[in-house]
py3Dmol code that shows the C-alpha trace and the ligand (Angstrom):
import py3Dmol

protein = """\
ATOM      1  CA  MET A   1     -38.235  -8.281  69.120  1.00  0.00           C
ATOM      2  CA  ALA A   2     -36.359  -9.236  65.987  1.00  0.00           C
ATOM      3  CA  LEU A   3     -32.872  -9.362  64.601  1.00  0.00           C
ATOM      4  CA  ILE A   4     -31.186  -6.490  62.801  1.00  0.00           C
ATOM      5  CA  ASP A   5     -28.536  -7.376  60.230  1.00  0.00           C
ATOM      6  CA  THR A   6     -26.388  -4.298  60.733  1.00  0.00           C
ATOM      7  CA  HIS A   7     -24.254  -4.847  57.626  1.00  0.00           C
ATOM      8  CA  ALA A   8     -25.972  -6.285  54.561  1.00  0.00           C
ATOM      9  CA  HIS A   9     -24.902  -5.216  51.071  1.00  0.00           C
ATOM     10  CA  VAL A  10     -28.213  -6.286  49.557  1.00  0.00           C
ATOM     11  CA  GLN A  11     -28.015  -3.504  46.976  1.00  0.00           C
ATOM     12  CA  MET A  12     -25.049  -5.131  45.265  1.00  0.00           C
ATOM     13  CA  ARG A  13     -25.072  -6.907  41.921  1.00  0.00           C
ATOM     14  CA  GLN A  14     -24.731 -10.343  43.561  1.00  0.00           C
ATOM     15  CA  PHE A  15     -28.429  -9.936  44.446  1.00  0.00           C
ATOM     16  CA  SER A  16     -29.594  -8.579  41.097  1.00  0.00           C
ATOM     17  CA  GLY A  17     -31.444 -11.738  40.152  1.00  0.00           C
ATOM     18  CA  ASP A  18     -33.436 -12.328  43.329  1.00  0.00           C
ATOM     19  CA  ARG A  19     -33.133  -9.304  45.597  1.00  0.00           C
ATOM     20  CA  SER A  20     -36.742  -9.074  46.707  1.00  0.00           C
ATOM     21  CA  ALA A  21     -36.858 -12.829  47.414  1.00  0.00           C
ATOM     22  CA  VAL A  22     -33.688 -12.585  49.525  1.00  0.00           C
ATOM     23  CA  ILE A  23     -35.174  -9.709  51.521  1.00  0.00           C
ATOM     24  CA  ALA A  24     -38.496 -11.512  51.941  1.00  0.00           C
ATOM     25  CA  ARG A  25     -36.676 -14.642  53.217  1.00  0.00           C
ATOM     26  CA  ALA A  26     -34.864 -12.536  55.817  1.00  0.00           C
ATOM     27  CA  PHE A  27     -38.124 -10.997  57.049  1.00  0.00           C
ATOM     28  CA  ALA A  28     -39.752 -14.447  57.158  1.00  0.00           C
ATOM     29  CA  ASP A  29     -36.863 -15.799  59.240  1.00  0.00           C
ATOM     30  CA  GLY A  30     -37.080 -13.108  61.912  1.00  0.00           C
ATOM     31  CA  VAL A  31     -34.550 -10.644  60.520  1.00  0.00           C
ATOM     32  CA  ALA A  32     -36.864  -7.671  60.544  1.00  0.00           C
ATOM     33  CA  ARG A  33     -34.432  -4.922  59.657  1.00  0.00           C
ATOM     34  CA  MET A  34     -31.090  -4.339  57.991  1.00  0.00           C
ATOM     35  CA  VAL A  35     -28.546  -1.601  57.424  1.00  0.00           C
ATOM     36  CA  THR A  36     -27.165  -1.476  53.885  1.00  0.00           C
ATOM     37  CA  PRO A  37     -23.782   0.255  53.550  1.00  0.00           C
ATOM     38  CA  GLY A  38     -22.428   1.697  50.331  1.00  0.00           C
ATOM     39  CA  ILE A  39     -18.889   1.093  49.147  1.00  0.00           C
ATOM     40  CA  ASP A  40     -18.805   4.078  46.772  1.00  0.00           C
ATOM     41  CA  VAL A  41     -21.188   6.751  45.478  1.00  0.00           C
ATOM     42  CA  PRO A  42     -23.267   4.530  43.125  1.00  0.00           C
ATOM     43  CA  THR A  43     -23.768   1.779  45.727  1.00  0.00           C
ATOM     44  CA  SER A  44     -24.624   4.393  48.359  1.00  0.00           C
ATOM     45  CA  ARG A  45     -27.268   5.755  46.020  1.00  0.00           C
ATOM     46  CA  ASP A  46     -28.619   2.233  45.464  1.00  0.00           C
ATOM     47  CA  ALA A  47     -28.742   1.665  49.224  1.00  0.00           C
ATOM     48  CA  ILE A  48     -30.844   4.818  49.633  1.00  0.00           C
ATOM     49  CA  ALA A  49     -33.216   3.633  46.899  1.00  0.00           C
ATOM     50  CA  LEU A  50     -33.680   0.333  48.735  1.00  0.00           C
ATOM     51  CA  ALA A  51     -34.288   2.150  52.019  1.00  0.00           C
ATOM     52  CA  ALA A  52     -36.994   4.189  50.275  1.00  0.00           C
ATOM     53  CA  ALA A  53     -38.579   0.993  48.965  1.00  0.00           C
ATOM     54  CA  TYR A  54     -38.606  -0.607  52.465  1.00  0.00           C
ATOM     55  CA  PRO A  55     -39.143   2.284  54.902  1.00  0.00           C
ATOM     56  CA  GLY A  56     -38.543   1.313  58.526  1.00  0.00           C
ATOM     57  CA  ARG A  57     -37.112  -2.042  57.471  1.00  0.00           C
ATOM     58  CA  ILE A  58     -34.041  -1.236  55.386  1.00  0.00           C
ATOM     59  CA  TYR A  59     -31.738   1.636  56.307  1.00  0.00           C
ATOM     60  CA  ALA A  60     -28.846   2.967  54.253  1.00  0.00           C
ATOM     61  CA  ALA A  61     -25.305   4.049  54.988  1.00  0.00           C
ATOM     62  CA  VAL A  62     -23.329   6.299  52.675  1.00  0.00           C
ATOM     63  CA  GLY A  63     -19.604   5.853  52.265  1.00  0.00           C
ATOM     64  CA  THR A  64     -16.550   4.931  50.254  1.00  0.00           C
ATOM     65  CA  HIS A  65     -14.754   1.712  51.167  1.00  0.00           C
ATOM     66  CA  PRO A  66     -10.950   1.710  51.569  1.00  0.00           C
ATOM     67  CA  HIS A  67     -10.664  -0.526  48.485  1.00  0.00           C
ATOM     68  CA  ASP A  68     -12.300   2.270  46.483  1.00  0.00           C
ATOM     69  CA  ALA A  69     -10.614   5.169  48.277  1.00  0.00           C
ATOM     70  CA  THR A  70      -9.146   6.483  45.016  1.00  0.00           C
ATOM     71  CA  THR A  71     -12.707   7.189  43.801  1.00  0.00           C
ATOM     72  CA  LEU A  72     -13.366   9.632  46.649  1.00  0.00           C
ATOM     73  CA  THR A  73     -12.664  12.846  44.756  1.00  0.00           C
ATOM     74  CA  ASP A  74     -13.835  16.214  46.072  1.00  0.00           C
ATOM     75  CA  GLU A  75     -16.903  15.864  43.843  1.00  0.00           C
ATOM     76  CA  ALA A  76     -17.641  12.390  45.233  1.00  0.00           C
ATOM     77  CA  LEU A  77     -17.280  13.678  48.780  1.00  0.00           C
ATOM     78  CA  ALA A  78     -19.696  16.519  48.034  1.00  0.00           C
ATOM     79  CA  GLU A  79     -22.112  14.019  46.488  1.00  0.00           C
ATOM     80  CA  GLN A  80     -21.878  11.824  49.598  1.00  0.00           C
ATOM     81  CA  HIS A  81     -22.657  14.855  51.716  1.00  0.00           C
ATOM     82  CA  THR A  82     -25.868  15.392  49.734  1.00  0.00           C
ATOM     83  CA  LEU A  83     -26.784  11.689  49.748  1.00  0.00           C
ATOM     84  CA  ALA A  84     -26.179  11.324  53.487  1.00  0.00           C
ATOM     85  CA  ARG A  85     -29.030  13.752  54.182  1.00  0.00           C
ATOM     86  CA  GLU A  86     -31.584  11.631  52.315  1.00  0.00           C
ATOM     87  CA  PRO A  87     -34.327   9.872  54.294  1.00  0.00           C
ATOM     88  CA  GLY A  88     -33.344   6.424  55.555  1.00  0.00           C
ATOM     89  CA  VAL A  89     -29.631   7.189  55.897  1.00  0.00           C
ATOM     90  CA  VAL A  90     -28.434   6.241  59.379  1.00  0.00           C
ATOM     91  CA  ALA A  91     -24.625   6.121  59.095  1.00  0.00           C
ATOM     92  CA  ILE A  92     -21.484   6.952  57.188  1.00  0.00           C
ATOM     93  CA  GLY A  93     -20.051   3.683  55.890  1.00  0.00           C
ATOM     94  CA  GLU A  94     -18.510   1.607  55.002  1.00  0.00           C
ATOM     95  CA  ILE A  95     -15.259   3.444  55.523  1.00  0.00           C
ATOM     96  CA  GLY A  96     -11.895   2.375  56.858  1.00  0.00           C
ATOM     97  CA  LEU A  97      -8.479   0.943  56.178  1.00  0.00           C
ATOM     98  CA  ASP A  98      -7.454  -2.313  54.543  1.00  0.00           C
ATOM     99  CA  TYR A  99      -3.729  -3.045  54.610  1.00  0.00           C
ATOM    100  CA  TYR A 100      -4.319  -6.701  53.788  1.00  0.00           C
ATOM    101  CA  ARG A 101      -5.462  -6.251  50.215  1.00  0.00           C
ATOM    102  CA  ASP A 102      -4.046  -2.744  49.738  1.00  0.00           C
ATOM    103  CA  LEU A 103      -6.321  -2.051  46.770  1.00  0.00           C
ATOM    104  CA  SER A 104      -5.813   1.705  47.209  1.00  0.00           C
ATOM    105  CA  PRO A 105      -2.549   3.299  48.335  1.00  0.00           C
ATOM    106  CA  ARG A 106      -2.438   3.562  52.121  1.00  0.00           C
ATOM    107  CA  ASP A 107      -2.074   7.339  52.249  1.00  0.00           C
ATOM    108  CA  VAL A 108      -5.137   7.656  49.983  1.00  0.00           C
ATOM    109  CA  GLN A 109      -7.058   5.302  52.284  1.00  0.00           C
ATOM    110  CA  ARG A 110      -6.129   7.380  55.326  1.00  0.00           C
ATOM    111  CA  ARG A 111      -7.129  10.632  53.633  1.00  0.00           C
ATOM    112  CA  ALA A 112     -10.477   9.200  52.534  1.00  0.00           C
ATOM    113  CA  LEU A 113     -11.152   7.909  56.032  1.00  0.00           C
ATOM    114  CA  VAL A 114     -10.421  11.235  57.709  1.00  0.00           C
ATOM    115  CA  ALA A 115     -12.499  13.141  55.129  1.00  0.00           C
ATOM    116  CA  GLN A 116     -15.438  10.857  55.912  1.00  0.00           C
ATOM    117  CA  PHE A 117     -14.933  11.313  59.665  1.00  0.00           C
ATOM    118  CA  GLY A 118     -15.605  14.968  58.875  1.00  0.00           C
ATOM    119  CA  LEU A 119     -18.834  14.093  57.115  1.00  0.00           C
ATOM    120  CA  ALA A 120     -19.983  11.971  60.060  1.00  0.00           C
ATOM    121  CA  ARG A 121     -19.194  14.743  62.497  1.00  0.00           C
ATOM    122  CA  GLU A 122     -20.907  17.413  60.464  1.00  0.00           C
ATOM    123  CA  LEU A 123     -24.055  15.333  59.964  1.00  0.00           C
ATOM    124  CA  ASP A 124     -23.968  13.770  63.443  1.00  0.00           C
ATOM    125  CA  LEU A 125     -24.035  10.222  62.089  1.00  0.00           C
ATOM    126  CA  PRO A 126     -22.265   7.095  63.371  1.00  0.00           C
ATOM    127  CA  ILE A 127     -19.453   5.509  61.345  1.00  0.00           C
ATOM    128  CA  ILE A 128     -19.238   1.917  60.104  1.00  0.00           C
ATOM    129  CA  LEU A 129     -15.576   0.937  60.111  1.00  0.00           C
ATOM    130  CA  HIS A 130     -13.749  -1.649  58.029  1.00  0.00           C
ATOM    131  CA  ASN A 131     -10.378  -2.433  59.631  1.00  0.00           C
ATOM    132  CA  ARG A 132      -8.137  -5.127  58.224  1.00  0.00           C
ATOM    133  CA  GLU A 133      -4.494  -5.515  59.254  1.00  0.00           C
ATOM    134  CA  SER A 134      -4.547  -1.781  59.929  1.00  0.00           C
ATOM    135  CA  HIS A 135      -5.322  -1.643  63.604  1.00  0.00           C
ATOM    136  CA  ALA A 136      -2.537   0.684  64.800  1.00  0.00           C
ATOM    137  CA  ASP A 137      -3.316   3.317  62.163  1.00  0.00           C
ATOM    138  CA  MET A 138      -7.074   2.992  62.695  1.00  0.00           C
ATOM    139  CA  ILE A 139      -6.784   3.606  66.418  1.00  0.00           C
ATOM    140  CA  SER A 140      -4.362   6.479  65.979  1.00  0.00           C
ATOM    141  CA  LEU A 141      -6.579   8.187  63.360  1.00  0.00           C
ATOM    142  CA  LEU A 142      -9.644   7.742  65.572  1.00  0.00           C
ATOM    143  CA  ARG A 143      -7.710   9.345  68.433  1.00  0.00           C
ATOM    144  CA  SER A 144      -6.384  12.228  66.331  1.00  0.00           C
ATOM    145  CA  ASP A 145      -9.271  12.941  63.958  1.00  0.00           C
ATOM    146  CA  GLY A 146     -12.230  10.914  65.173  1.00  0.00           C
ATOM    147  CA  VAL A 147     -12.663  12.272  68.682  1.00  0.00           C
ATOM    148  CA  GLY A 148     -16.301  12.228  69.736  1.00  0.00           C
ATOM    149  CA  LEU A 149     -17.490  10.079  66.843  1.00  0.00           C
ATOM    150  CA  ARG A 150     -19.635   7.059  67.599  1.00  0.00           C
ATOM    151  CA  GLY A 151     -19.582   3.949  65.499  1.00  0.00           C
ATOM    152  CA  VAL A 152     -18.922   0.277  65.038  1.00  0.00           C
ATOM    153  CA  PHE A 153     -16.000  -1.941  64.118  1.00  0.00           C
ATOM    154  CA  HIS A 154     -17.838  -3.968  61.506  1.00  0.00           C
ATOM    155  CA  CYS A 155     -16.982  -7.665  61.130  1.00  0.00           C
ATOM    156  CA  PHE A 156     -14.770  -7.396  64.154  1.00  0.00           C
ATOM    157  CA  ILE A 157     -11.680  -9.608  63.941  1.00  0.00           C
ATOM    158  CA  GLY A 158      -9.007  -9.571  66.611  1.00  0.00           C
ATOM    159  CA  ASP A 159      -8.150 -10.331  70.193  1.00  0.00           C
ATOM    160  CA  ILE A 160      -9.240  -8.802  73.482  1.00  0.00           C
ATOM    161  CA  ALA A 161      -6.514  -6.121  73.372  1.00  0.00           C
ATOM    162  CA  ILE A 162      -7.756  -4.860  70.000  1.00  0.00           C
ATOM    163  CA  ALA A 163     -11.377  -5.045  71.158  1.00  0.00           C
ATOM    164  CA  ARG A 164     -10.493  -3.062  74.262  1.00  0.00           C
ATOM    165  CA  ASP A 165      -8.979  -0.273  72.133  1.00  0.00           C
ATOM    166  CA  ALA A 166     -12.195  -0.045  70.121  1.00  0.00           C
ATOM    167  CA  LEU A 167     -14.441  -0.146  73.193  1.00  0.00           C
ATOM    168  CA  ASP A 168     -12.336   2.492  74.974  1.00  0.00           C
ATOM    169  CA  LEU A 169     -13.077   4.805  72.043  1.00  0.00           C
ATOM    170  CA  GLY A 170     -16.789   4.227  72.648  1.00  0.00           C
ATOM    171  CA  MET A 171     -17.183   1.983  69.614  1.00  0.00           C
ATOM    172  CA  TYR A 172     -19.421  -1.049  69.232  1.00  0.00           C
ATOM    173  CA  LEU A 173     -18.154  -4.430  68.012  1.00  0.00           C
ATOM    174  CA  SER A 174     -20.122  -6.194  65.307  1.00  0.00           C
ATOM    175  CA  PHE A 175     -19.718  -9.927  64.839  1.00  0.00           C
ATOM    176  CA  ALA A 176     -20.218 -11.685  61.514  1.00  0.00           C
ATOM    177  CA  GLY A 177     -19.830 -15.160  59.987  1.00  0.00           C
ATOM    178  CA  PRO A 178     -16.271 -15.719  61.260  1.00  0.00           C
ATOM    179  CA  LEU A 179     -17.733 -16.062  64.759  1.00  0.00           C
ATOM    180  CA  THR A 180     -19.184 -19.401  63.627  1.00  0.00           C
ATOM    181  CA  PHE A 181     -15.830 -20.792  62.447  1.00  0.00           C
ATOM    182  CA  PRO A 182     -14.721 -23.360  65.036  1.00  0.00           C
ATOM    183  CA  LYS A 183     -11.013 -22.520  64.784  1.00  0.00           C
ATOM    184  CA  ASN A 184     -11.617 -18.906  65.700  1.00  0.00           C
ATOM    185  CA  THR A 185     -11.072 -19.273  69.455  1.00  0.00           C
ATOM    186  CA  GLU A 186      -9.633 -15.776  69.876  1.00  0.00           C
ATOM    187  CA  LEU A 187     -12.744 -14.214  68.391  1.00  0.00           C
ATOM    188  CA  ALA A 188     -14.978 -16.490  70.480  1.00  0.00           C
ATOM    189  CA  GLU A 189     -13.170 -15.203  73.545  1.00  0.00           C
ATOM    190  CA  VAL A 190     -13.857 -11.582  72.571  1.00  0.00           C
ATOM    191  CA  ALA A 191     -17.546 -12.321  71.928  1.00  0.00           C
ATOM    192  CA  ALA A 192     -17.879 -13.946  75.338  1.00  0.00           C
ATOM    193  CA  TRP A 193     -16.019 -11.138  77.099  1.00  0.00           C
ATOM    194  CA  ALA A 194     -17.260  -7.891  75.511  1.00  0.00           C
ATOM    195  CA  PRO A 195     -19.966  -5.880  77.323  1.00  0.00           C
ATOM    196  CA  LEU A 196     -23.370  -7.063  76.110  1.00  0.00           C
ATOM    197  CA  ASP A 197     -24.531  -3.500  75.498  1.00  0.00           C
ATOM    198  CA  ARG A 198     -21.766  -2.902  72.922  1.00  0.00           C
ATOM    199  CA  ILE A 199     -22.317  -5.880  70.611  1.00  0.00           C
ATOM    200  CA  LEU A 200     -23.997  -5.979  67.204  1.00  0.00           C
ATOM    201  CA  VAL A 201     -24.484  -8.800  64.705  1.00  0.00           C
ATOM    202  CA  GLU A 202     -24.295  -8.714  60.914  1.00  0.00           C
ATOM    203  CA  THR A 203     -23.735 -10.847  57.835  1.00  0.00           C
ATOM    204  CA  ASP A 204     -21.609  -8.606  55.563  1.00  0.00           C
ATOM    205  CA  CYS A 205     -23.511 -10.435  52.824  1.00  0.00           C
ATOM    206  CA  PRO A 206     -22.839 -11.431  50.080  1.00  0.00           C
ATOM    207  CA  TYR A 207     -19.480 -12.217  51.746  1.00  0.00           C
ATOM    208  CA  LEU A 208     -18.358 -14.148  54.829  1.00  0.00           C
ATOM    209  CA  THR A 209     -21.019 -16.848  54.810  1.00  0.00           C
ATOM    210  CA  PRO A 210     -21.331 -18.544  58.202  1.00  0.00           C
ATOM    211  CA  ILE A 211     -21.142 -22.255  58.822  1.00  0.00           C
ATOM    212  CA  PRO A 212     -22.865 -24.430  57.551  1.00  0.00           C
ATOM    213  CA  PHE A 213     -23.362 -22.459  54.320  1.00  0.00           C
ATOM    214  CA  ARG A 214     -19.730 -21.598  53.568  1.00  0.00           C
ATOM    215  CA  GLY A 215     -18.936 -21.481  49.881  1.00  0.00           C
ATOM    216  CA  LYS A 216     -22.402 -20.145  49.043  1.00  0.00           C
ATOM    217  CA  ARG A 217     -23.499 -16.548  48.683  1.00  0.00           C
ATOM    218  CA  ASN A 218     -24.321 -15.080  52.071  1.00  0.00           C
ATOM    219  CA  GLU A 219     -27.673 -13.406  52.741  1.00  0.00           C
ATOM    220  CA  PRO A 220     -29.276 -11.465  55.617  1.00  0.00           C
ATOM    221  CA  ARG A 221     -31.307 -14.341  57.059  1.00  0.00           C
ATOM    222  CA  HIS A 222     -28.017 -16.020  58.049  1.00  0.00           C
ATOM    223  CA  VAL A 223     -27.456 -13.384  60.721  1.00  0.00           C
ATOM    224  CA  THR A 224     -29.565 -15.760  62.817  1.00  0.00           C
ATOM    225  CA  LEU A 225     -26.594 -18.164  62.858  1.00  0.00           C
ATOM    226  CA  VAL A 226     -24.270 -15.447  64.142  1.00  0.00           C
ATOM    227  CA  ALA A 227     -26.730 -14.520  66.892  1.00  0.00           C
ATOM    228  CA  ARG A 228     -27.114 -18.199  67.860  1.00  0.00           C
ATOM    229  CA  ARG A 229     -23.370 -18.580  68.170  1.00  0.00           C
ATOM    230  CA  LEU A 230     -23.157 -15.380  70.214  1.00  0.00           C
ATOM    231  CA  ALA A 231     -25.849 -16.661  72.557  1.00  0.00           C
ATOM    232  CA  GLU A 232     -24.058 -20.000  72.929  1.00  0.00           C
ATOM    233  CA  LEU A 233     -20.695 -18.355  73.699  1.00  0.00           C
ATOM    234  CA  ARG A 234     -22.253 -16.144  76.370  1.00  0.00           C
ATOM    235  CA  SER A 235     -24.645 -18.789  77.753  1.00  0.00           C
ATOM    236  CA  LEU A 236     -27.563 -16.547  76.911  1.00  0.00           C
ATOM    237  CA  ARG A 237     -30.971 -17.522  75.667  1.00  0.00           C
ATOM    238  CA  PHE A 238     -31.217 -16.848  71.933  1.00  0.00           C
ATOM    239  CA  GLU A 239     -34.096 -14.411  72.554  1.00  0.00           C
ATOM    240  CA  ASP A 240     -31.933 -12.423  74.942  1.00  0.00           C
ATOM    241  CA  ALA A 241     -29.111 -12.187  72.403  1.00  0.00           C
ATOM    242  CA  VAL A 242     -31.624 -11.005  69.806  1.00  0.00           C
ATOM    243  CA  ALA A 243     -33.125  -8.434  72.173  1.00  0.00           C
ATOM    244  CA  ALA A 244     -29.746  -7.068  73.291  1.00  0.00           C
ATOM    245  CA  THR A 245     -28.278  -6.718  69.806  1.00  0.00           C
ATOM    246  CA  GLU A 246     -31.505  -5.164  68.535  1.00  0.00           C
ATOM    247  CA  ARG A 247     -31.480  -2.594  71.338  1.00  0.00           C
ATOM    248  CA  ASN A 248     -27.815  -1.833  70.654  1.00  0.00           C
ATOM    249  CA  ALA A 249     -28.376  -1.310  66.939  1.00  0.00           C
ATOM    250  CA  GLU A 250     -31.353   0.951  67.661  1.00  0.00           C
ATOM    251  CA  ALA A 251     -29.177   2.994  70.021  1.00  0.00           C
ATOM    252  CA  LEU A 252     -26.168   3.304  67.726  1.00  0.00           C
ATOM    253  CA  PHE A 253     -28.089   4.086  64.535  1.00  0.00           C
ATOM    254  CA  ARG A 254     -30.872   5.960  66.372  1.00  0.00           C
ATOM    255  CA  LEU A 255     -33.540   3.798  64.794  1.00  0.00           C
ATOM    256  CA  PRO A 256     -37.149   4.010  65.864  1.00  0.00           C
ATOM    257  CA  THR A 257     -38.388   0.745  67.335  1.00  0.00           C
ATOM    258  CA  LEU A 258     -40.232  -1.494  64.891  1.00  0.00           C
ATOM    259  CA  ALA A 259     -43.549  -0.502  66.462  1.00  0.00           C
ATOM    260  CA  GLN A 260     -42.738   3.215  66.178  1.00  0.00           C
ATOM    261  CA  ALA A 261     -41.681   2.767  62.552  1.00  0.00           C
ATOM    262  CA  ALA A 262     -44.954   0.967  61.775  1.00  0.00           C
ATOM    263  CA  ASP A 263     -46.967   3.804  63.366  1.00  0.00           C
ATOM    264  CA  ALA A 264     -45.163   6.515  61.446  1.00  0.00           C
ATOM    265  CA  PRO A 265     -46.918   7.822  58.360  1.00  0.00           C
ATOM    266  CA  THR A 266     -45.426   6.211  55.277  1.00  0.00           C
ATOM    267  CA  PRO A 267     -43.164   8.764  53.672  1.00  0.00           C
ATOM    268  CA  THR A 268     -44.095   9.657  50.145  1.00  0.00           C
ATOM    269  CA  SER A 269     -40.928   7.973  49.077  1.00  0.00           C
ATOM    270  CA  PRO A 270     -39.799   8.354  45.516  1.00  0.00           C
ATOM    271  CA  THR A 271     -39.959   5.078  43.666  1.00  0.00           C
ATOM    272  CA  PRO A 272     -36.368   3.797  43.597  1.00  0.00           C
ATOM    273  CA  THR A 273     -34.776   4.439  40.246  1.00  0.00           C
ATOM    274  CA  ASN A 274     -34.129   0.756  39.930  1.00  0.00           C
ATOM    275  CA  PRO A 275     -32.988  -1.090  43.021  1.00  0.00           C
ATOM    276  CA  GLU A 276     -32.697  -4.303  41.007  1.00  0.00           C
ATOM    277  CA  ASN A 277     -29.710  -2.881  39.154  1.00  0.00           C
ATOM    278  CA  GLY A 278     -27.405  -3.182  42.122  1.00  0.00           C
ATOM    279  CA  ALA A 279     -23.841  -1.938  41.910  1.00  0.00           C
TER     280      ALA A 279
END
"""
ligand_1 = """\
1
NI
Ni -18.976 -4.633 54.018
"""
view = py3Dmol.view(width=600, height=400)
view.addModel(protein, "pdb")
view.setStyle({"model": 0}, {"cartoon": {"style": "trace"}})
view.addModel(ligand_1, "xyz")
view.setStyle({"model": 1}, {"stick": {}})
view.zoomTo()
view.show()
C-alpha cells in the first residue's frame, strides 16, 4: 500500500535541475507512483519519456491544457492521438476550461475540450479535467459531448452542489494542496462528505504547495500532507486514506497493482530522449 500522486507535472522545467532527486524523495516518502499530465504536445511527449524511464511507477497523460488551447491544431490533435497509444499512457489530460485566467479564448477552449473528449472516447481512456470558474459550461459539455466518459475533476475546488454534479456524471474528485488551507471550510466539507470510493489525491506540483510549505515549489512527496488532511477530515486512519485513494486511482486509470507491475517483464523501453529537458 502506497500513495499515488495522481497529478504531478514532474516533467516540467521547474524540475530540470533535480528531477531524479525529487522523484527519489517521493518514493522514499511512500509516494510509490505518480501520473504526469501534459499541458501541450511537447510536455505530453516528455511525460511519456519519464514513464518509459520509470515503468510501473510513473504514468503519463496526454493532453492540451485550456491555457494552451490555441496550440491544439489539427496536426497537434493527430500527434496527441499517436502519443496517447504509447506505453505508459493512462489518460487524456490535462484538458478543460479556465474562465479565471482566460489565456485562450473561451470558444477555442471549448472546442479543444470537446475534440479531446473524442480522443478519450476513441482510445477508451479516462479524462483529467481542469475546471476553473467554468463549472456551468463544463457540466453542460460533459452532458452533451462527454456521455460515457470516465474521469476526474483534478484539484477539485467548489462546494457540495458542484461536487454532486461531478459525481452524478460518474467522475472522481481529486484533492490537492488547497485542502490543507485552514480557511477552505467549503472544500473541507466536500472532502468529508464525498463517497470514499470516488476520491483521489494529488499535488499538481510544481504548483499549489500545501501547508506548511507554501511559497516553495511543490513536489510529489507532499501528497502525503493532502492525504493526512483527508484522513483527519473523515476521521480515518492515515493508512486507510492511503489504501482507499490508491485503490481508486488504480480503478480509474486501470493501473496494475504495484506487485503486478513489479512482476511484469520490464518493457524494452526506449531510453527517454532527454527527460531532464522538461517543458
Ligand atoms: Ni495541472
